[in-house]
N, C-alpha and C positions, 0 to 999 in steps of 0.2 A: 230754289233760287241759289242756294249755296253751291249746289252741284253745277249749275249753269255758269257761275263765276269761275269755278275751277276749270271747266271745259274751255271757257273763253281765254283764260290765262295760258292754258296749255296750247291752244291754237296760236296765240300771239307769240309765245316762245318758239314754237315750231316754225312759224313764218319768219321770225327774225333770224333763226339759224339758217333757214333756207336762203334768205336774202344774202346772208354773209357768205355762204358757199358760192352763190352766183356771182357776187362781187369779186370774191377772191379768184374765181376761175376766169373772170374777165380782165383782171388786172394784169398788165404786161410786165414780164420780167425785164428790167432795164439792161441786163446783160445778154438778152436774146439777140443773136445776130452779131454780137461783138466778139471778134477774134483777136486775141492779144498774141503777138508773135514773140519768139525768142524767150520763152519762159515767163512772160508777163501774165498777170491775172486780172480778170475783170472784177471791179468793185463798184457797184452802183452805176454801172454803165460806162465807167472809165477804166482804162488799163493802168495798173500799177506795174511799173517796169523794174526789172532787175538792175542792179548797179552797173553803170556803163552803157545802159540802153535808154532811149528816149523816143519821143514821137507819140502820136495819139494811139498807135497800135504797137508801140515798142519796136518800130521798124528800123530805127537807127541805132548804130553802135559806135564805139570809139576805139581808136588805136592810140596808145600812149607812147610817146617817143622820149627816151631818156638820153640826155647829153652827157656822155662819159668822157668828153674831151676836156681840155684845160682852157678853152675859150668859149665865147658865145657862138652858137651855131645859128645860121640863117637857114630856115627850112620852108619848103613849099610842098603842100599836099593837095593834089588835084586843083592847082591854081590858087590856093589860099596860102598866104605867106605869113610867117611869124618868126620870132627869135626865141631861142631857149638859152638861158644863162648856163654857164658851166656847172655841172652837177645837178641841174634841175630837170624837170620833165614837163611835157605839155601834151594834151590830148586833142585829137582832131575827130570830128564826127562825120559819118557818112552812112549811106544805106547799108544795112547788114548784108554781107555777102558781096557787096560791090567792090571794085578795084580801087586801091589807093596808090596813086603814082607819086613817088617821093623823090625829091632832090634836096640836097642840103650841103652846105659848106661851112667850114670854120670861118670865124671872123679874123682876118689877118691884122689884128691890132694887139700890140703888146700892152702890158700894164702901165707903161709910160705914155700911152696914147699914140704911139708911132705905128704906122702900117708896116708890117714886116713879116718875113717868114713865108712858108709855103701854105697854100690852101689845101686842106684835106676835104675831099668831097665824097658824097654818097649819091647813088642813083639806083633805085630799086622799086619794085611793086609788091604790094601785099593786099590781102583781102580783109575788109572790115569783118569782125567776128560775128558768128551766128550762134543760136541755140543757148544763149546765156554765158558763153565763154568770154573771157577777157583776153586782150592782146597787148603786149608791150614790146616795142622794137627798140633795142639799144643802139645808139649811134656810137659804135666803138671805132677808135682810130687804129688802123692796121699796124703791124709790126715793122712796116717800111718807113714809119715816121716816129719821131720823138719830139717832145716839147722841151725847149731849152729855157732854164731859169739861170740868171746870172747874179752873182754877188760880186760887187765891184769894190775891191780894197786897194786899187791902184791910185796913183797920185792925182788923177783927174778923171772927168767923165769918160765913159766909153761912148764913142760916137759911131763906130761901125763894127759889124760882126760878119764873118764869113765862115762857112763850114765846108771843108774839103775844097772842091773847085767850084762851088756854087756861087751865085751872084752875091756881091757884097750888099748887106742891108744896113741902112743908116738908122741909128738908134740914139737914145739919150738916156744912158743908165748912170745915175749918180754914184759917186764914190763914197757912199755913206754906210756901206756894210749891210744894207738890207737886200732882201731877195726880190728880184724883178723878173716877171715873165716876159720872155722875148718873143718866141713864136715857134711854129712847127718847122722841122727840117727833115728832108728826105734822106734817109741813109739806112743801110742794113745794120743789123746788130753787130757789135764788135767795137772797133776803135775808130775814131774820127779825128781829123785835124781841125782845130778851131783857131781862127785868126781874129784879133780885135785891134782896133786903134783907139787912141784917146784924144781928147781935145788939147792935151798938153804936147801932142806930137809923138807920143810913144806908139810903137808897133810891137805887138806881142803874138808869138806863135806858141800855142799850147798843143802839144802832141805827146802822147795820145790822150784823148778823153774817152772814157768807156761808155758805150751806148748799150743798155741792157737788152733791148729788143722786147718783144711781146706786145700785146695790145695795150693801148693807153699808157705808153711808157713816157717817162720824163727824166731829164738829167739836170741836176743843180750843180753849177760849176762856180768855184770861187776864183775870180781873176785877181791875181796878186803878184 
């Protein structure tokens, strides 16, 4: 009788083990047939994407645009528009490997809220990265422009600014000794002629002011 119980227990254990093997072999792998792109990895049937990638199969990637100018930049990528504050960055998402058509312009507003200066613009194409790579596109202002800051220590407000023979821009720069951003001006590096007028009727010709040239350049000038 005892031997019979041992045989019965052995048969039960064998049957249980066999059933476990059958169940395990029939259970479907949740990652079977799941292909994660651009370096992503499947976990429990879902793709875990690398930084900068998204989508159910990590099929989307990003381009990060950095605003290296001194004003807000208005940017459009494949028809989607946004603004990037000076010194900040913003990312746009698209299908990895697809084309990003980019247009952007500086915002022609001075720190006193007056529309002034020249528009600096960009227009180019790039591809959204693939394979886990990251991509950053800097929006650099070329050396044919510089940004003008004014410090006004004259007897009254500055109400107009002109550089060389360019069109006169009307501004409102207080005579408080603080630094105000005016706008971008087109010029080659070297020296330029700056004209200002004031609300008190004064007209001032400052020549020369030195323009350093180079990318993302600026000049701070004290009108006195």
